[in-house]
Every structure is written in C-alpha cells, then in structure tokens.
C-alpha atoms as one frame of an Amber mdcrd trajectory, in Angstrom:
protein
   6.388 -44.147 -30.501   4.826 -41.210 -32.374   7.260 -38.795 -30.737  10.160
 -41.090 -31.671   8.902 -41.274 -35.258   8.764 -37.485 -35.447  12.342 -37.177
 -34.181  13.531 -39.763 -36.708  11.637 -37.959 -39.482  13.471 -34.756 -38.492
  16.828 -36.519 -38.863  15.725 -38.010 -42.195  14.536 -34.647 -43.445  17.888
 -33.091 -42.532  19.961 -35.990 -43.948  18.100 -36.629 -47.217  16.355 -33.314
 -47.738  12.767 -34.498 -48.087   9.843 -32.729 -46.431   8.264 -34.749 -43.616
   4.967 -34.913 -45.519   6.701 -36.953 -48.215   8.068 -39.480 -45.726   6.200
 -42.614 -44.704   7.165 -45.760 -42.858   6.755 -47.853 -46.037   9.466 -46.063
 -48.000  12.500 -48.149 -48.861  15.784 -46.286 -48.448  17.301 -47.734 -51.613
  14.375 -48.208 -53.999  12.137 -45.282 -53.037  14.566 -42.696 -51.682  17.560
 -43.479 -53.914  19.980 -43.787 -51.014  23.179 -45.796 -51.268  25.274 -47.507
 -48.619  27.240 -44.323 -47.890  23.979 -42.444 -47.300  22.894 -45.171 -44.865
  26.184 -44.895 -42.964  25.693 -41.113 -42.696  22.103 -41.603 -41.547  23.130
 -44.175 -38.925  25.847 -41.825 -37.696  23.361 -38.946 -37.397  20.913 -41.162
 -35.482  23.626 -42.419 -33.152  24.642 -38.835 -32.392  21.040 -37.636 -31.920
  19.925 -40.502 -29.670  23.276 -41.314 -28.030  23.407 -45.061 -28.751  25.079
 -47.418 -31.210  23.479 -49.301 -34.074  25.436 -52.491 -34.701  26.614 -53.625
 -38.124  24.238 -56.588 -37.796  21.230 -54.267 -37.381  21.901 -52.101 -40.422
  20.710 -54.639 -43.039  17.375 -54.868 -41.174  16.793 -51.174 -41.834  15.407
 -51.370 -45.366  12.443 -49.054 -44.732  11.757 -46.101 -42.506   9.444 -48.337
 -40.468  12.256 -50.873 -39.963  14.556 -48.058 -38.899  12.025 -46.847 -36.319
  11.760 -50.409 -34.928  15.543 -50.673 -34.569  15.795 -47.290 -32.844  12.808
 -48.106 -30.618  14.561 -51.295 -29.448  17.425 -49.232 -27.981
C-alpha cells in the first residue's frame, strides 16, 4: 500500500501543487486543501487515467481525506 500511496501523492502533487512532504492521509480535501467539487472531479479524472479504472459517483463522497481516497483506490 505504501507504493500505491506514493503514486497517489504524485498525482495529488501534480493536481494541487503541494509538495509531497506537506501531504498526509489526514488532510481533508475541502477544509485543509481548499479544493472544491470541480477540483475533485479533476483529481478523480487524473486518478482514473493513471490507474486505468473508474471511480463511481457513489464512491466520490467517501473521499473526504487523502486516506479515504487511498482506500477507495486500493479497493479497485
């Protein structure tokens, strides 16, 4: 899972422009990182392209934190 986390951190770093050292699994996309729903859609799209799978509309609300995101991606 560590390797998966690193790959997801790379996508996050590219999509939201934060250095990996500033990212942690506890960070909330909305409250801590200031992302909005459009940013989440762009992030989901980037992850789907990188990992070649689909994240359903039902899964997106579960992805409030980076840790939640990693769990969703890991379940694929």
